[in-house]
C-alpha positions as CSV (number, residue, x, y, z in Angstrom):
1,M,14.7,12.2,-6.7
2,I,13.8,13.5,-10.2
3,D,14.7,16.8,-11.7
4,I,11.2,17.8,-13.0
5,N,12.8,20.2,-15.5
6,K,14.6,17.4,-17.3
7,V,11.7,14.9,-17.9
8,T,8.5,14.9,-19.8
9,P,5.2,15.0,-17.9
10,R,4.7,11.3,-18.8
11,E,8.1,10.3,-17.5
12,L,7.4,12.2,-14.2
13,G,4.1,10.4,-13.8
14,E,5.7,7.0,-14.6
15,K,8.4,7.7,-12.0
16,I,5.9,8.7,-9.3
17,A,3.8,5.6,-10.1
18,E,6.9,3.4,-9.8
19,V,7.9,4.9,-6.4
20,L,4.3,4.5,-5.1
21,Y,4.3,0.9,-6.3
22,R,7.6,0.2,-4.4
23,K,6.0,1.6,-1.3
24,K,3.1,-0.9,-1.7
25,G,0.6,1.5,-3.1
26,K,-2.3,-0.4,-4.7
27,G,-4.5,0.2,-7.7
28,I,-2.0,2.5,-9.3
29,E,-3.2,4.3,-12.4
30,L,-1.5,6.8,-14.7
31,I,-4.2,8.8,-16.5
32,N,-3.6,11.3,-19.3
33,V,-5.9,14.3,-18.7
34,A,-4.2,16.8,-20.9
35,E,-7.2,17.1,-23.2
36,Q,-9.6,17.6,-20.2
37,T,-7.7,20.2,-18.1
38,S,-5.0,22.8,-18.3
39,V,-4.0,22.2,-14.7
40,T,-1.9,19.1,-15.4
41,E,-1.2,16.5,-18.0
42,Y,-1.3,13.3,-15.9
43,Y,-2.9,12.1,-12.7
44,V,-1.4,9.3,-10.8
45,I,-4.0,7.5,-8.6
46,A,-3.0,5.1,-5.8
47,T,-4.7,3.5,-2.8
48,G,-3.2,2.9,0.6
49,N,-4.4,0.6,3.4
50,S,-4.0,2.9,6.4
51,R,-3.6,6.5,7.3
52,T,0.1,5.9,7.8
53,Q,0.6,4.4,4.4
54,V,-1.4,7.1,2.7
55,G,0.7,9.7,4.4
56,A,3.9,8.0,3.3
57,L,2.6,7.7,-0.3
58,C,1.7,11.5,-0.3
59,D,5.1,12.4,1.0
60,L,6.8,10.3,-1.7
61,A,4.7,11.9,-4.5
62,K,5.5,15.4,-3.2
63,K,9.2,14.5,-2.8
64,H,9.3,13.4,-6.5
65,G,7.6,16.5,-7.9
66,G,4.0,15.6,-7.6
67,V,1.0,17.0,-5.7
68,A,-1.0,14.9,-3.4
69,V,-4.8,15.0,-3.1
70,I,-6.4,12.7,-0.6
71,T,-9.9,11.3,-0.7
72,A,-11.4,8.7,1.6
73,D,-14.2,6.2,1.6
74,H,-15.2,4.9,5.0
75,G,-17.8,2.6,3.5
76,N,-20.4,5.3,3.0
77,A,-19.6,6.6,-0.5
78,E,-23.0,5.5,-1.7
79,K,-24.6,8.1,0.6
80,M,-22.8,10.9,-1.2
81,F,-24.8,10.4,-4.4
82,D,-28.6,10.4,-5.1
């Protein structure tokens, strides 16, 4: 586990991305959003293949100092937009 008080925001994001990759997370992206929001400096985005895997990825992110936000597309995302 990482001591979030001893790393930069980028290092924390990279560590979380690495942990998610080792747990077979897919499509992992580390995005710098510091200029767009004051809430955080980086987003780490990852995809899982099942509810169980997504749950495990969320648990790992939280364990390593991150916050997990879950979105889902069950094949109907195009119906969400006009």
